[in-house]
A tleap script that builds the chain and sets N, CA, C and O, in Angstrom:
source leaprc.protein.ff14SB
mol = sequence {
  NMET ALA ASP GLU ASN GLU THR VAL HIE ARG
  SER THR GLU GLN ALA ARG ALA GLY ALA THR
  PRO HIE MET THR ARG TYR ILE LEU GLY PHE
  SER LEU VAL LEU VAL VAL VAL ILE PHE ALA
  ILE LEU VAL LEU VAL ARG CVAL
}
set mol.1.N position { 0.827 -1.195 0.000 }
set mol.1.CA position { 0.000 0.000 0.000 }
set mol.1.C position { 0.862 1.246 0.000 }
set mol.1.O position { 1.957 1.250 0.562 }
set mol.2.N position { 0.378 2.290 -0.621 }
set mol.2.CA position { 1.117 3.546 -0.684 }
set mol.2.C position { 0.971 4.312 0.626 }
set mol.2.O position { -0.043 4.208 1.316 }
set mol.3.N position { 1.988 5.070 0.946 }
set mol.3.CA position { 1.966 5.891 2.153 }
set mol.3.C position { 1.039 7.079 1.924 }
set mol.3.O position { 1.132 7.748 0.895 }
set mol.4.N position { 0.153 7.346 2.866 }
set mol.4.CA position { -0.804 8.455 2.714 }
set mol.4.C position { -0.122 9.809 2.707 }
set mol.4.O position { -0.648 10.754 2.119 }
set mol.5.N position { 1.031 9.931 3.342 }
set mol.5.CA position { 1.737 11.212 3.422 }
set mol.5.C position { 2.665 11.446 2.242 }
set mol.5.O position { 3.274 12.511 2.141 }
set mol.6.N position { 2.785 10.473 1.348 }
set mol.6.CA position { 3.675 10.601 0.202 }
set mol.6.C position { 3.036 11.522 -0.841 }
set mol.6.O position { 1.857 11.383 -1.167 }
set mol.7.N position { 3.818 12.448 -1.352 }
set mol.7.CA position { 3.327 13.398 -2.351 }
set mol.7.C position { 3.286 12.743 -3.720 }
set mol.7.O position { 4.238 12.080 -4.129 }
set mol.8.N position { 2.189 12.931 -4.418 }
set mol.8.CA position { 2.031 12.378 -5.762 }
set mol.8.C position { 2.156 13.526 -6.754 }
set mol.8.O position { 1.446 14.526 -6.655 }
set mol.9.N position { 3.060 13.374 -7.705 }
set mol.9.CA position { 3.265 14.404 -8.722 }
set mol.9.C position { 2.727 13.890 -10.053 }
set mol.9.O position { 3.163 12.846 -10.538 }
set mol.10.N position { 1.787 14.613 -10.642 }
set mol.10.CA position { 1.214 14.267 -11.940 }
set mol.10.C position { 1.313 15.492 -12.848 }
set mol.10.O position { 1.178 16.630 -12.400 }
set mol.11.N position { 1.552 15.229 -14.131 }
set mol.11.CA position { 1.530 16.333 -15.084 }
set mol.11.C position { 0.073 16.717 -15.334 }
set mol.11.O position { -0.840 15.988 -14.946 }
set mol.12.N position { -0.139 17.849 -15.976 }
set mol.12.CA position { -1.491 18.319 -16.260 }
set mol.12.C position { -2.252 17.333 -17.119 }
set mol.12.O position { -3.424 17.058 -16.863 }
set mol.13.N position { -1.597 16.800 -18.136 }
set mol.13.CA position { -2.280 15.850 -19.018 }
set mol.13.C position { -2.598 14.546 -18.308 }
set mol.13.O position { -3.637 13.941 -18.571 }
set mol.14.N position { -1.725 14.100 -17.414 }
set mol.14.CA position { -2.019 12.888 -16.651 }
set mol.14.C position { -3.183 13.114 -15.695 }
set mol.14.O position { -4.024 12.229 -15.532 }
set mol.15.N position { -3.248 14.263 -15.071 }
set mol.15.CA position { -4.326 14.547 -14.120 }
set mol.15.C position { -5.661 14.670 -14.834 }
set mol.15.O position { -6.690 14.270 -14.290 }
set mol.16.N position { -5.660 15.213 -16.033 }
set mol.16.CA position { -6.903 15.369 -16.789 }
set mol.16.C position { -7.235 14.127 -17.604 }
set mol.16.O position { -8.322 14.034 -18.174 }
set mol.17.N position { -6.339 13.201 -17.663 }
set mol.17.CA position { -6.511 11.953 -18.414 }
set mol.17.C position { -6.716 12.211 -19.899 }
set mol.17.O position { -7.507 11.526 -20.549 }
set mol.18.N position { -6.006 13.199 -20.438 }
set mol.18.CA position { -6.091 13.455 -21.869 }
set mol.18.C position { -5.487 14.791 -22.231 }
set mol.18.O position { -5.110 15.578 -21.363 }
set mol.19.N position { -5.400 15.034 -23.518 }
set mol.19.CA position { -4.864 16.299 -24.015 }
set mol.19.C position { -5.950 17.356 -24.005 }
set mol.19.O position { -7.138 17.035 -24.046 }
set mol.20.N position { -5.548 18.616 -23.950 }
set mol.20.CA position { -6.508 19.720 -23.975 }
set mol.20.C position { -6.244 20.567 -25.211 }
set mol.20.O position { -5.359 21.423 -25.191 }
set mol.21.N position { -6.989 20.345 -26.276 }
set mol.21.CA position { -6.790 21.155 -27.475 }
set mol.21.C position { -7.273 22.583 -27.236 }
set mol.21.O position { -8.125 22.828 -26.382 }
set mol.22.N position { -6.720 23.516 -27.999 }
set mol.22.CA position { -7.067 24.921 -27.822 }
set mol.22.C position { -8.236 25.330 -28.707 }
set mol.22.O position { -8.357 26.499 -29.073 }
set mol.23.N position { -9.097 24.378 -29.054 }
set mol.23.CA position { -10.239 24.648 -29.913 }
set mol.23.C position { -11.257 25.548 -29.211 }
set mol.23.O position { -11.933 26.341 -29.865 }
set mol.24.N position { -11.370 25.433 -27.897 }
set mol.24.CA position { -12.393 26.165 -27.155 }
set mol.24.C position { -12.236 27.669 -27.304 }
set mol.24.O position { -13.229 28.378 -27.464 }
set mol.25.N position { -11.011 28.165 -27.255 }
set mol.25.CA position { -10.833 29.618 -27.349 }
set mol.25.C position { -11.271 30.144 -28.718 }
set mol.25.O position { -11.772 31.264 -28.813 }
set mol.26.N position { -11.089 29.351 -29.780 }
set mol.26.CA position { -11.531 29.785 -31.101 }
set mol.26.C position { -13.052 29.771 -31.195 }
set mol.26.O position { -13.644 30.668 -31.797 }
set mol.27.N position { -13.685 28.769 -30.608 }
set mol.27.CA position { -15.140 28.694 -30.630 }
set mol.27.C position { -15.735 29.851 -29.838 }
set mol.27.O position { -16.697 30.472 -30.289 }
set mol.28.N position { -15.178 30.152 -28.662 }
set mol.28.CA position { -15.680 31.261 -27.858 }
set mol.28.C position { -15.480 32.594 -28.573 }
set mol.28.O position { -16.371 33.444 -28.559 }
set mol.29.N position { -14.332 32.781 -29.192 }
set mol.29.CA position { -14.080 34.025 -29.927 }
set mol.29.C position { -15.016 34.188 -31.098 }
set mol.29.O position { -15.565 35.268 -31.314 }
set mol.30.N position { -15.203 33.116 -31.862 }
set mol.30.CA position { -16.096 33.179 -33.018 }
set mol.30.C position { -17.529 33.443 -32.584 }
set mol.30.O position { -18.219 34.249 -33.208 }
set mol.31.N position { -17.992 32.780 -31.530 }
set mol.31.CA position { -19.369 32.984 -31.082 }
set mol.31.C position { -19.571 34.389 -30.524 }
set mol.31.O position { -20.647 34.963 -30.690 }
set mol.32.N position { -18.564 34.953 -29.869 }
set mol.32.CA position { -18.663 36.321 -29.363 }
set mol.32.C position { -18.807 37.312 -30.514 }
set mol.32.O position { -19.649 38.209 -30.465 }
set mol.33.N position { -17.983 37.146 -31.550 }
set mol.33.CA position { -18.069 38.023 -32.719 }
set mol.33.C position { -19.429 37.862 -33.394 }
set mol.33.O position { -20.032 38.846 -33.821 }
set mol.34.N position { -19.905 36.639 -33.489 }
set mol.34.CA position { -21.197 36.376 -34.113 }
set mol.34.C position { -22.337 37.049 -33.348 }
set mol.34.O position { -23.236 37.616 -33.966 }
set mol.35.N position { -22.315 36.996 -32.031 }
set mol.35.CA position { -23.353 37.641 -31.219 }
set mol.35.C position { -23.310 39.152 -31.391 }
set mol.35.O position { -24.359 39.786 -31.506 }
set mol.36.N position { -22.128 39.736 -31.410 }
set mol.36.CA position { -22.005 41.189 -31.594 }
set mol.36.C position { -22.550 41.598 -32.950 }
set mol.36.O position { -23.240 42.612 -33.055 }
set mol.37.N position { -22.252 40.827 -33.994 }
set mol.37.CA position { -22.755 41.132 -35.335 }
set mol.37.C position { -24.277 41.016 -35.374 }
set mol.37.O position { -24.942 41.869 -35.963 }
set mol.38.N position { -24.829 39.994 -34.767 }
set mol.38.CA position { -26.284 39.819 -34.756 }
set mol.38.C position { -26.953 40.972 -34.007 }
set mol.38.O position { -27.954 41.511 -34.479 }
set mol.39.N position { -26.416 41.353 -32.853 }
set mol.39.CA position { -26.999 42.484 -32.126 }
set mol.39.C position { -26.881 43.777 -32.916 }
set mol.39.O position { -27.801 44.593 -32.887 }
set mol.40.N position { -25.781 43.986 -33.618 }
set mol.40.CA position { -25.620 45.195 -34.440 }
set mol.40.C position { -26.663 45.208 -35.558 }
set mol.40.O position { -27.255 46.249 -35.843 }
set mol.41.N position { -26.884 44.081 -36.176 }
set mol.41.CA position { -27.911 43.995 -37.230 }
set mol.41.C position { -29.292 44.279 -36.656 }
set mol.41.O position { -30.078 44.998 -37.273 }
set mol.42.N position { -29.598 43.734 -35.499 }
set mol.42.CA position { -30.890 43.975 -34.870 }
set mol.42.C position { -31.090 45.448 -34.526 }
set mol.42.O position { -32.180 45.988 -34.713 }
set mol.43.N position { -30.049 46.094 -34.028 }
set mol.43.CA position { -30.138 47.520 -33.686 }
set mol.43.C position { -30.351 48.343 -34.947 }
set mol.43.O position { -31.166 49.266 -34.943 }
set mol.44.N position { -29.643 48.036 -36.019 }
set mol.44.CA position { -29.774 48.789 -37.255 }
set mol.44.C position { -31.137 48.580 -37.923 }
set mol.44.O position { -31.661 49.502 -38.548 }
set mol.45.N position { -31.705 47.404 -37.799 }
set mol.45.CA position { -33.005 47.111 -38.418 }
set mol.45.C position { -34.123 47.814 -37.660 }
set mol.45.O position { -35.098 48.242 -38.279 }
set mol.46.N position { -34.015 47.944 -36.359 }
set mol.46.CA position { -35.068 48.584 -35.558 }
set mol.46.C position { -35.090 50.087 -35.730 }
set mol.46.O position { -36.119 50.710 -35.465 }
set mol.47.N position { -34.003 50.693 -36.160 }
set mol.47.CA position { -33.939 52.157 -36.267 }
set mol.47.C position { -34.643 52.646 -37.484 }
set mol.47.O position { -34.687 53.851 -37.729 }
savepdb mol mol.pdb
quit
């Protein structure tokens, strides 16, 4: 059995059990731009 007081060192990928692609930041950026464009169109159409 392992000692309870022993420190366990894991890399980020080992702790998450997988790789973390940077796709999320592109999706969030694209959706933010899309929402701003849609709101701008809505504001211009109502005027």
